[in-house]
Structure formats: structure tokens, C-alpha cells
C-alpha positions as CSV (number, residue, x, y, z in Angstrom):
1,X,-19.8,-13.0,-17.1
2,X,-18.9,-14.5,-13.5
3,X,-15.6,-14.7,-12.0
4,X,-14.2,-17.3,-9.1
5,X,-13.6,-15.8,-6.1
6,X,-11.4,-16.5,-3.2
7,X,-13.8,-18.0,-0.3
8,X,-11.5,-16.8,2.4
9,X,-10.6,-13.3,1.3
10,X,-13.0,-12.4,-1.5
11,X,-10.4,-11.7,-3.9
12,X,-11.3,-12.1,-7.6
13,X,-8.7,-14.8,-8.9
14,X,-9.7,-14.0,-12.6
15,X,-6.2,-14.6,-14.5
16,X,-4.6,-16.2,-11.4
17,X,-2.3,-19.0,-12.9
18,X,-1.6,-20.7,-9.4
19,X,-3.8,-23.2,-7.0
20,X,-3.9,-20.6,-4.4
21,X,-4.9,-17.2,-3.6
22,X,-1.9,-14.7,-3.9
23,X,-3.6,-12.6,-1.1
24,X,-4.5,-15.2,1.5
25,X,-2.9,-18.5,0.2
26,X,-6.5,-20.4,0.1
27,X,-7.3,-22.8,-2.2
28,X,-9.9,-21.6,-4.7
29,X,-13.4,-22.6,-4.8
30,X,-14.2,-23.1,-8.1
31,X,-17.7,-23.8,-7.8
32,X,-18.8,-20.5,-6.2
33,X,-18.3,-18.1,-9.0
34,X,-19.1,-14.4,-8.2
35,X,-21.0,-11.9,-10.3
36,X,-19.0,-9.0,-11.3
37,X,-21.8,-6.6,-9.9
38,X,-22.2,-8.8,-6.7
39,X,-20.8,-6.8,-3.2
40,X,-17.8,-7.5,-1.8
41,X,-17.4,-9.0,1.4
42,X,-17.2,-6.7,4.3
43,X,-13.7,-8.4,5.5
44,X,-12.1,-7.5,2.5
45,X,-12.2,-3.8,3.9
46,X,-11.5,-4.2,7.3
47,X,-7.8,-4.8,7.1
48,X,-7.2,-2.1,5.2
49,X,-9.4,0.3,7.2
50,X,-7.6,-1.0,10.4
51,X,-4.4,-0.5,9.1
52,X,-4.9,3.0,8.0
53,X,-6.4,3.5,11.4
54,X,-3.0,2.2,13.3
55,X,-1.0,4.3,11.2
56,X,-2.7,7.7,11.4
57,X,-2.7,6.9,15.1
58,X,0.9,6.1,15.3
59,X,1.5,9.3,13.1
60,X,-0.6,11.5,15.7
61,X,1.0,10.4,18.5
62,X,4.2,11.0,16.9
63,X,3.5,14.1,16.2
64,X,2.2,15.0,19.7
65,X,5.2,13.5,21.4
66,X,8.0,14.9,19.1
67,X,7.4,19.0,18.9
68,X,10.0,19.4,15.9
69,X,7.3,18.1,13.8
70,X,3.9,20.0,12.9
71,X,0.8,18.6,12.0
72,X,0.6,20.7,8.6
73,X,4.2,20.0,8.0
74,X,3.7,16.0,8.1
75,X,0.2,16.1,6.8
76,X,1.6,17.9,3.6
77,X,4.7,15.3,3.2
78,X,2.3,12.7,3.8
79,X,-0.3,13.8,1.4
80,X,2.6,14.6,-1.4
81,X,3.8,11.1,-1.1
82,X,0.7,9.6,-1.0
83,X,-0.4,11.7,-4.4
84,X,3.0,10.7,-6.0
85,X,2.4,7.1,-5.0
86,X,-0.9,6.8,-6.4
87,X,0.0,8.3,-9.5
88,X,2.9,5.8,-9.9
89,X,0.6,2.9,-8.8
90,X,-2.3,4.2,-11.4
91,X,0.5,4.4,-14.3
92,X,2.0,0.8,-13.4
93,X,-1.6,-0.8,-13.1
94,X,-2.4,0.7,-16.6
95,X,0.9,-0.4,-18.3
96,X,2.4,-3.3,-16.5
97,X,0.5,-4.9,-13.2
98,X,-2.9,-5.1,-14.3
99,X,-5.8,-4.6,-11.6
100,X,-7.9,-7.2,-10.5
101,X,-9.7,-5.6,-7.9
102,X,-11.6,-2.0,-8.1
103,X,-9.9,0.8,-8.1
104,X,-11.5,2.1,-5.2
105,X,-10.5,-0.5,-3.2
106,X,-6.9,-0.4,-4.3
107,X,-6.9,3.1,-3.2
108,X,-7.7,2.6,0.3
109,X,-5.4,-0.5,0.6
110,X,-2.8,2.5,-0.9
111,X,-3.8,4.9,2.1
112,X,-3.3,2.3,4.8
113,X,0.1,1.4,3.4
114,X,1.1,5.2,3.1
115,X,-0.4,5.6,6.8
116,X,1.6,2.5,8.2
117,X,4.8,3.4,6.4
118,X,4.9,6.7,7.9
119,X,3.7,5.5,11.2
120,X,6.9,3.5,11.4
121,X,9.2,6.1,9.6
122,X,8.7,8.7,11.7
123,X,9.8,7.2,14.8
124,X,12.5,5.2,13.1
125,X,14.5,8.6,12.1
126,X,15.1,9.0,15.7
127,X,16.4,5.8,16.5
128,X,20.4,5.9,16.8
129,X,20.3,3.9,13.4
130,X,22.9,4.6,10.4
131,X,21.2,6.2,7.6
132,X,21.2,3.3,5.4
133,X,18.8,1.4,8.0
134,X,16.9,4.0,8.9
135,X,15.9,4.2,5.0
136,X,15.7,0.4,4.7
137,X,13.0,-0.5,7.2
138,X,10.1,1.4,5.9
139,X,11.2,0.6,2.6
140,X,10.8,-3.3,3.2
141,X,7.9,-2.5,5.1
142,X,6.6,-0.7,1.9
143,X,7.5,-3.9,0.0
144,X,5.8,-6.1,2.3
145,X,2.7,-4.3,2.8
146,X,2.5,-3.8,-1.3
147,X,2.6,-8.1,-1.0
148,X,0.3,-8.6,1.5
149,X,-2.3,-5.4,1.0
150,X,-2.3,-5.5,-3.1
151,X,-1.5,-9.0,-3.8
152,X,1.6,-8.1,-5.6
153,X,4.5,-10.4,-6.4
154,X,7.6,-9.4,-4.8
155,X,9.6,-8.3,-8.0
156,X,6.4,-6.4,-8.6
157,X,6.3,-4.5,-5.4
158,X,10.2,-4.0,-5.2
159,X,9.8,-2.4,-8.7
160,X,7.0,-0.2,-7.7
161,X,8.8,0.7,-4.4
162,X,12.2,1.9,-6.7
163,X,9.9,3.7,-8.9
164,X,7.9,5.2,-6.0
165,X,11.7,6.3,-4.5
166,X,12.9,7.5,-8.1
167,X,9.7,9.8,-8.0
168,X,9.9,11.4,-4.7
169,X,13.7,11.5,-5.0
170,X,12.9,14.1,-8.1
171,X,10.2,15.7,-6.6
172,X,12.3,16.8,-3.4
173,X,14.9,18.2,-6.1
174,X,12.1,19.8,-8.1
175,X,10.8,21.2,-4.8
176,X,14.3,22.4,-3.5
177,X,15.1,23.8,-6.7
178,X,12.2,25.5,-7.4
């Protein structure tokens, strides 16, 4: 069985109701179906790999410049968030969102989202902003990256971000109480 693939970004458009690609906005080319076992275009990996590298570089530079954080403490916080976020995403994908792309590609995209979000979150915590704004900036970025990197609808990305926040807060209470 073959599926229709976006000619611009390589996204699988199976089940897409609109006449434009949800990931890049291009119109699908219905004349060139891609076989399920066909290799994915290399540029499909480029954006998450670049974002992952930029996020990791921002985190590393911030830790080197800011002595109040140590690399192990930041990496353990990011690792915990990523682990919980992947669990929320996988459960959401199985029960509600569905997955059009292979899970390894989605996991790479998730890793890039967490790296970029933390790359912004760490410096923002030291800006003279009210607490609400300090949390809103990475939260909005998290939603926008889920829309752009994973092709989610705004409502799906918002609900997923809220689920992540609830899970992180619950995990924080468990860690503090334990």
C-alpha cells in the first residue's frame, strides 16, 4: 500500500483532510505516492537535528556562564522532563492524537523541542519578569514547537502542553514528598 507524501517536506499526508500540508503549508502532489518502506528525505531530519544542536548549545553556554547551576543538575531536570514528556506524548498518540510519522522521528522532534525549550527557559528565569511571564514564554514556545515540529493542531498542542505541565507538577510533588 502506498501513501501520499508532501513533495516539499516529505510528511505523510494520509488522513489529512485539508488540501495543504499541515507541516509546511505546501499543496500535496497526488501524482507521486511514497511507498511505506521508502526512505524518508534527509531534509526531514535536518530541522530537528539543527534545533536539538542549538538548544543543547544554548543550555551548555548558559551553564558555563551561570555558576549557580551544575551540568548534572540541569541534565537530570531535562532528562526527567523529557522522559515524562515522551510518556505523555506516547500515551496521547496511542489514545487520541494518532501518529502519521514513525515514532523514532517523532522522538527526535520531541528531543529538539525539549532542548530548545530549556535553551530558552534557563536564561528567562533570570530576566526581571513577573513569575507568570517567566513561565508563559517557554510554555508558548513549547506549544508553537509542537505545532511546527510535529504538525499538531493548536488545540492538540495546547492540551498536550497542559498535560505535560500537570505531569511535571505532580512529579515535582512526588519528588519533594519522597
